C-alpha positions as CSV (number, residue, x, y, z in Angstrom):
1,X,76.2,70.4,126.4
2,X,79.9,70.9,125.6
3,X,81.6,73.5,127.7
4,X,83.4,76.1,125.6
5,X,87.2,76.2,125.7
6,X,88.7,79.3,127.2
7,X,91.3,81.6,125.6
8,X,93.5,84.1,127.5
9,X,95.2,86.7,125.4
10,X,97.8,89.2,126.8
11,X,98.5,92.0,124.5
12,X,101.7,94.1,124.4
13,X,102.5,97.3,122.6
14,X,100.6,99.3,120.0
15,X,97.0,99.8,119.1
16,X,97.5,97.5,116.1
17,X,98.3,94.7,118.4
18,X,95.0,95.4,120.3
19,X,93.2,95.1,116.9
20,X,95.1,92.0,116.0
21,X,94.2,90.4,119.4
22,X,90.6,91.1,118.7
23,X,90.8,89.4,115.4
24,X,92.7,86.4,116.8
25,X,90.0,86.0,119.5
26,X,87.4,86.0,116.7
27,X,89.3,83.5,114.7
28,X,89.5,81.2,117.7
29,X,85.9,81.8,118.6
30,X,85.1,79.8,115.4
31,X,86.9,76.9,117.0
32,X,84.8,77.0,120.2
33,X,86.9,79.3,122.3
34,X,85.6,82.1,124.5
35,X,87.9,84.7,126.1
36,X,88.7,84.7,129.8
37,X,90.4,87.4,131.9
38,X,92.7,84.9,133.7
39,X,95.3,82.5,132.6
40,X,94.5,80.2,135.5
41,X,91.4,78.6,133.9
42,X,92.5,79.0,130.3
43,X,92.7,76.1,127.8
44,X,94.9,78.3,125.6
45,X,97.3,81.2,126.5
46,X,98.4,83.5,123.7
47,X,100.9,86.3,124.1
48,X,100.6,88.9,121.4
49,X,104.0,90.6,121.5
50,X,105.7,93.8,120.6
51,X,109.3,94.2,119.6
52,X,109.6,98.0,120.0
53,X,110.3,98.4,123.7
54,X,113.6,97.7,125.4
55,X,114.4,94.0,126.1
56,X,111.0,93.0,124.6
57,X,112.0,89.4,123.9
58,X,113.4,88.9,127.4
59,X,110.2,90.2,128.9
60,X,108.3,87.7,126.9
61,X,110.5,84.8,128.1
62,X,110.0,86.0,131.7
63,X,106.3,86.0,131.2
64,X,106.3,82.5,129.7
65,X,108.3,81.4,132.8
66,X,105.2,82.3,134.9
67,X,103.1,79.7,133.1
68,X,105.4,76.8,133.7
69,X,103.4,75.7,136.7
70,X,100.2,75.9,134.9
71,X,101.6,73.8,132.0
72,X,103.0,71.2,134.5
73,X,99.6,70.9,136.1
74,X,97.7,70.8,132.8
75,X,99.8,69.3,130.0
76,X,96.9,69.9,127.6
77,X,97.1,73.6,128.1
78,X,98.2,75.2,124.8
79,X,100.6,78.2,125.0
80,X,101.3,80.3,122.0
81,X,103.4,83.4,121.1
82,X,102.2,85.8,118.3
83,X,103.2,89.2,117.1
84,X,106.5,90.9,116.4
85,X,108.7,89.1,118.9
86,X,107.4,85.8,117.4
87,X,108.3,87.0,113.9
88,X,111.8,88.1,115.1
89,X,112.6,85.1,117.3
90,X,110.8,82.3,115.5
91,X,112.0,78.8,116.4
92,X,114.3,80.3,119.1
93,X,111.2,80.8,121.3
94,X,110.5,77.1,121.2
95,X,114.1,76.2,121.8
96,X,114.3,78.4,124.9
97,X,110.8,77.6,126.2
98,X,109.9,74.1,125.1
99,X,106.5,74.4,126.7
100,X,105.5,76.8,123.9
101,X,103.2,74.9,121.5
102,X,102.9,77.4,118.7
103,X,104.5,80.6,117.3
104,X,102.8,82.8,114.7
105,X,103.9,86.1,113.2
106,X,101.7,89.1,112.7
107,X,101.1,88.4,109.0
108,X,100.0,84.8,109.5
109,X,97.6,84.9,112.5
110,X,94.7,84.1,110.1
111,X,96.2,80.6,110.2
112,X,95.9,80.4,114.0
113,X,93.1,77.8,114.1
114,X,95.1,75.5,111.9
115,X,98.2,76.0,114.1
116,X,96.1,75.3,117.2
117,X,94.7,72.1,115.7
118,X,98.3,71.0,114.8
119,X,99.4,71.7,118.4
120,X,96.4,69.9,119.9
121,X,97.6,66.9,117.8
122,X,100.9,67.0,119.6
123,X,103.0,68.8,117.1
124,X,104.9,72.0,117.4
125,X,103.4,74.7,115.1
126,X,105.5,77.5,113.7
127,X,104.4,80.1,111.0
128,X,106.4,83.3,110.6
129,X,106.0,83.5,106.8
130,X,104.9,86.6,104.9
131,X,102.0,84.9,103.0
132,X,100.7,86.3,99.7
133,X,97.0,85.9,100.7
134,X,95.2,88.7,102.4
135,X,94.9,87.7,106.1
136,X,91.9,90.0,106.5
137,X,90.0,88.3,103.8
138,X,90.9,84.9,105.2
139,X,89.6,85.7,108.7
140,X,86.0,84.9,109.4
141,X,83.5,87.8,109.5
142,X,83.3,89.5,112.9
143,X,80.5,88.1,115.1
144,X,77.6,90.5,115.3
145,X,78.0,91.2,119.0
146,X,77.4,94.7,120.3
147,X,80.5,96.8,120.5
148,X,81.6,99.7,122.6
149,X,81.5,103.2,121.2
150,X,85.1,103.3,120.0
151,X,87.1,100.8,117.9
152,X,90.4,100.3,116.1
153,X,90.5,99.5,112.4
154,X,93.7,98.5,110.7
155,X,94.0,99.9,107.2
156,X,97.7,99.7,106.5
157,X,100.5,97.5,107.7
158,X,104.3,97.4,107.3
159,X,106.8,100.2,106.7
160,X,109.3,101.0,103.9
161,X,111.1,103.8,105.7
162,X,113.8,101.7,107.4
163,X,114.6,104.1,110.2
164,X,117.9,103.1,111.7
165,X,116.5,102.2,115.1
166,X,113.3,100.3,114.1
167,X,112.5,96.6,113.6
168,X,109.1,97.2,112.1
169,X,110.1,96.6,108.4
170,X,111.7,93.3,109.4
171,X,108.8,92.1,111.6
172,X,105.8,93.5,109.8
173,X,107.2,93.6,106.3
174,X,106.7,96.1,103.4
175,X,103.9,98.6,103.3
176,X,100.6,97.1,102.3
177,X,97.2,98.8,102.2
178,X,93.8,97.3,102.5
179,X,91.4,98.1,99.6
180,X,89.1,100.9,100.5
181,X,85.9,98.9,99.8
182,X,86.9,96.3,102.4
183,X,87.8,98.9,104.9
184,X,84.5,100.7,104.4
185,X,82.6,97.4,104.7
186,X,84.3,96.6,108.0
187,X,83.6,100.2,109.2
188,X,79.9,100.0,108.4
189,X,79.7,96.7,110.2
190,X,81.3,98.2,113.3
191,X,79.0,101.2,113.2
192,X,75.9,98.9,112.9
193,X,77.1,97.3,116.2
194,X,77.4,100.5,118.1
195,X,80.8,102.0,117.2
196,X,80.7,105.8,116.9
197,X,84.4,106.6,116.7
198,X,87.0,104.8,114.6
199,X,90.8,105.0,114.9
200,X,92.4,104.0,111.6
201,X,95.7,102.1,112.2
202,X,98.9,101.6,110.4
203,X,102.6,101.4,111.1
204,X,102.8,104.3,108.6
205,X,99.1,105.0,108.2
206,X,99.3,108.1,106.0
207,X,101.2,106.1,103.4
208,X,97.8,104.4,102.8
209,X,97.1,103.9,99.1
210,X,94.1,101.6,99.0
211,X,92.0,104.6,97.8
212,X,92.9,106.6,94.7
213,X,93.1,109.7,96.9
214,X,95.1,108.0,99.7
215,X,94.2,108.3,103.3
216,X,92.4,111.5,102.8
217,X,90.1,109.9,100.2
218,X,89.4,107.0,102.6
219,X,88.6,109.4,105.5
220,X,86.2,111.4,103.3
221,X,84.4,108.2,102.3
222,X,84.2,107.1,105.9
223,X,82.8,110.4,106.9
224,X,79.7,109.6,104.7
225,X,78.7,106.7,107.0
226,X,75.6,107.6,109.0
227,X,76.2,107.0,112.7
228,X,80.0,107.3,112.5
229,X,80.7,110.5,114.5
230,X,84.4,110.6,114.8
231,X,87.5,109.6,112.8
232,X,91.1,109.5,114.0
233,X,94.3,107.9,112.6
234,X,97.7,106.8,113.9
235,X,100.7,106.5,113.4
236,X,102.0,108.9,110.7
237,X,105.2,109.8,109.1
238,X,105.9,113.5,108.3
239,X,107.0,112.6,104.7
240,X,103.6,111.2,103.9
241,X,101.5,114.1,105.1
242,X,100.2,115.2,101.6
243,X,98.2,118.3,100.7
244,X,94.9,116.5,100.6
245,X,95.3,115.0,104.1
246,X,96.4,118.4,105.5
247,X,93.3,120.0,103.9
248,X,91.1,117.2,105.4
249,X,92.0,118.4,108.9
250,X,90.3,121.7,108.1
251,X,87.3,120.7,106.0
252,X,86.3,117.2,107.4
253,X,84.2,117.8,110.5
254,X,84.3,114.1,111.6
255,X,88.2,114.1,111.6
256,X,89.2,115.0,115.1
257,X,91.6,117.8,115.9
258,X,94.3,115.6,117.3
259,X,97.3,114.3,115.4
260,X,100.1,111.9,116.4
261,X,103.0,112.9,114.2
262,X,106.3,111.5,115.4
263,X,109.6,113.4,114.8
264,X,111.9,111.5,117.1
265,X,114.6,114.2,117.4
266,X,115.2,117.9,116.7
267,X,118.8,117.7,115.5
268,X,119.3,117.4,111.8
269,X,122.5,115.4,112.4
270,X,120.6,112.8,114.4
271,X,117.6,112.8,112.1
272,X,120.0,112.0,109.2
273,X,121.6,109.2,111.3
274,X,118.1,107.9,112.1
275,X,117.3,107.8,108.3
276,X,114.2,109.9,109.0
277,X,114.6,111.6,105.5
278,X,113.4,115.0,106.7
279,X,114.9,117.9,108.7
280,X,113.7,119.7,111.8
281,X,112.8,122.7,109.7
282,X,110.7,120.7,107.3
283,X,108.8,119.2,110.2
284,X,108.2,122.6,111.8
285,X,106.9,124.0,108.4
286,X,104.6,121.0,108.1
287,X,103.2,121.8,111.6
288,X,102.6,125.3,110.5
289,X,100.6,124.1,107.5
290,X,98.5,121.7,109.6
291,X,97.7,124.4,112.1
292,X,96.8,126.8,109.3
293,X,94.3,124.2,108.2
294,X,93.1,123.5,111.8
295,X,94.2,126.2,114.3
296,X,93.0,124.2,117.3
297,X,94.9,121.1,116.4
298,X,96.6,119.3,119.3
299,X,99.8,117.5,118.4
300,X,101.3,114.4,119.9
301,X,104.8,113.0,119.1
302,X,107.4,110.4,119.7
303,X,111.0,111.2,121.0
304,X,114.1,109.1,121.4
305,X,116.8,110.4,123.6
306,X,120.4,109.1,123.7
307,X,120.4,107.9,120.1
308,X,124.0,106.8,119.1
309,X,126.3,109.8,118.8
310,X,123.8,112.3,120.2
311,X,125.6,115.2,121.9
312,X,124.2,117.6,124.4
313,X,124.0,120.2,121.5
314,X,121.9,117.7,119.5
315,X,119.6,117.2,122.6
316,X,119.2,120.9,123.0
317,X,118.0,121.0,119.4
318,X,115.3,118.5,120.3
319,X,114.3,120.5,123.3
320,X,114.1,123.6,121.1
321,X,111.8,121.8,118.6
322,X,109.5,120.8,121.5
323,X,109.4,124.4,122.7
324,X,108.4,125.5,119.2
325,X,105.7,123.0,118.6
326,X,104.0,122.8,122.1
327,X,102.8,119.2,122.3
328,X,99.5,118.2,123.9
329,X,100.9,114.7,124.6
330,X,104.0,112.7,123.7
331,X,105.7,109.4,124.1
332,X,109.4,109.5,124.9
333,X,112.0,106.8,125.4
334,X,115.7,106.2,125.9
335,X,117.3,104.6,122.9
336,X,117.9,100.9,123.2
337,X,119.6,98.6,120.7
338,X,117.6,96.4,118.4
339,X,119.8,93.6,117.0
340,X,120.0,93.7,113.2
341,X,119.2,97.5,112.9
342,X,122.0,99.8,111.7
343,X,122.0,102.0,114.9
344,X,122.8,99.0,117.1
345,X,126.3,98.9,115.6
346,X,127.1,102.5,116.3
347,X,128.8,104.1,119.4
348,X,126.3,104.2,122.3
349,X,125.5,107.2,124.6
350,X,126.3,106.3,128.3
351,X,123.1,105.3,130.2
352,X,123.6,108.1,132.8
353,X,123.4,110.7,130.0
354,X,120.4,109.0,128.5
355,X,118.6,109.0,131.9
356,X,119.4,112.7,132.5
357,X,118.2,113.8,129.1
358,X,115.0,111.7,129.3
359,X,114.1,113.3,132.7
360,X,114.7,116.8,131.3
361,X,112.7,116.1,128.1
362,X,109.8,114.5,130.0
363,X,109.7,117.4,132.4
364,X,109.3,119.9,129.5
365,X,106.7,117.7,127.8
366,X,104.7,117.4,131.1
367,X,104.7,121.2,131.5
368,X,103.4,121.6,127.9
369,X,100.8,118.9,128.3
370,X,99.5,120.3,131.6
371,X,99.4,123.9,130.2
372,X,97.3,122.9,127.2
373,X,95.1,120.8,129.4
374,X,94.6,123.8,131.9
375,X,93.8,126.0,128.9
376,X,90.7,123.8,128.2
377,X,89.0,125.1,131.3
378,X,86.1,127.2,130.3
379,X,85.9,125.8,126.8
380,X,83.1,123.7,125.3
381,X,84.1,120.4,123.7
382,X,82.4,117.3,122.4
383,X,82.7,114.3,124.6
384,X,82.0,110.7,123.6
385,X,81.2,108.8,126.7
386,X,82.6,105.3,127.0
387,X,82.2,103.9,130.5
388,X,81.1,104.6,134.1
389,X,83.5,106.4,136.4
390,X,84.7,105.7,139.9
391,X,82.1,107.8,141.6
392,X,78.3,107.1,141.6
393,X,76.6,108.7,138.6
394,X,79.9,109.6,136.9
395,X,80.6,108.8,133.2
396,X,84.0,109.1,131.5
397,X,84.7,109.8,127.9
398,X,87.1,111.3,125.5
399,X,87.1,114.9,124.2
400,X,87.6,115.9,120.6
401,X,91.3,116.3,121.6
402,X,91.5,112.9,123.2
403,X,91.5,114.2,126.8
404,X,89.8,112.0,129.4
405,X,86.8,113.9,130.7
406,X,84.5,112.9,133.6
407,X,81.0,114.2,134.1
408,X,78.4,113.6,136.8
409,X,75.0,113.7,135.2
410,X,71.8,111.6,135.1
411,X,70.9,109.5,132.2
412,X,74.3,109.3,130.4
413,X,75.0,106.1,128.5
414,X,78.1,104.7,126.8
415,X,78.0,105.9,123.2
416,X,76.4,109.3,124.0
417,X,78.2,112.2,122.3
418,X,77.4,115.4,124.2
419,X,78.6,119.0,124.4
420,X,80.5,119.6,127.7
421,X,81.9,122.7,129.3
422,X,85.2,122.0,131.1
423,X,85.3,123.3,134.6
424,X,88.4,121.7,136.1
425,X,91.8,120.4,135.0
426,X,93.4,117.5,137.0
427,X,96.7,115.8,136.7
428,X,95.5,113.3,134.0
429,X,91.9,114.2,133.2
430,X,89.3,117.0,132.9
431,X,86.1,117.6,134.8
432,X,83.1,118.9,132.9
433,X,79.4,119.7,133.0
434,X,76.8,119.1,130.4
435,X,75.9,122.1,128.3
C-alpha cells in the first residue's frame, strides 16, 4: 500500500488565509497528500503568507531559512510560498531563496496541483496571475469529512478602496463576489458536516454583490438553512454598510451582535490622507444607527497610529473617537511603510512617537474591553461550545459577542449551543454556568 505524502502548511495573517489554506490542503488531498503538524516529516512545505504586517516579506525569508537544513537532507522535499507576499514578490522569492520550488498568488491557488507536478518534475513553478476563471469552481469539492462547529466561508475577495496604506488591491485584485447560489451550496455542505456557525469572509465583505440585495440578502438566505445557528461577517468598510445590512442586525436572529468595522483613525485630516472616504462624524453616526437597530451590539475596530503627518492633535482625535464608541475589542498597529503605496512616500512619524501613542491607545482599548467584559457578569448568553478546556470536565466556546467562555458541566459536546449565565470575568475569558 502506497504511503500518503505529507503536507505542512503554515498560515499567516487573516481569516481568509485560514480559509485559503483549508482549500489548498483539499486541493492537494486530491494528489495524495495528507496534512501534518510538523515540517520535519513533510514531503511538501507551503507557507501561506500575509503582506499586511510590518516587514512581512522579511519574516517569510527568515522562515524559509529555517528549512534549508531539511532541504539539504531531502532534496525531493518541495517548498512553496503562497498568498499575498507571493503575489507581491513573485520571482524575487525564488531569486533570494533558490530552494523554493513554487510560488503561487492568492487568486491562482486552484492551480496548485499543476504547479506541484511541475516542481516534482524538476522545474520551478511560478503563477501570480489574476486568472479569469473562478478558482472556487475549479477547486474540487470539499471531502465529506466531519467538521468542527465553526467555519470560515469566503464570499468576496479584493478591494477597490485603495486606502493609502494598504497593499490588498495590488495583491488580491479588484472586488469580486461569489454568486449567492454557490455560497449557499457550500454553506449547506458545511452544515451537513457539523458546522453550526459560519463567518463570511471578504477583504471588503459588505461590498458583496453576488445577491441582488447584497450581503444582507445573502445573510437572510443563509438564515433559512436548517441547522445553521449563527452567522457573522468580517471585514467591513463603513462606506458599504447599507440600510438593509443595518436592519439585518436588528431583525435577523441568526446574525450575531458583534461587528468588526474598522475606522483606522479619528482625525478627519488623517482619514483624508488615508483615502478612507469618510469622516469621523460619519462613522460615529453610522455606529448610532447600528446600535439603534441592535442596542447590545459589540463593536470591534482597527487602528493605525503614527500614520504619516499624524500630529498629537490628530492622535487625540482618534482617542476621542474610541471614547465615544466604546469598543469590545480592537486591533491596533504602528504604521509601517508598504512599498508602492502612496503613504510610503510621505514624511514619517518618528518611531518613538509611534511607540508612545500605541501604548496609550492600547491602554484605552484594554480598559474598554475589560469594562464591557466585566459587564457581562450576571447576564445570560448563548455559548457555542467548540473544544475541551484545560481542566477536567471543562468545555470552551464562544458567546454571541465572541467572548471566550468556559463552563464545567457534564455531558457537553463540541457543537452544543446552550444558554449560559456568566459568573466571572477573567483577563481574556469569561466563566459561566449552564442555565
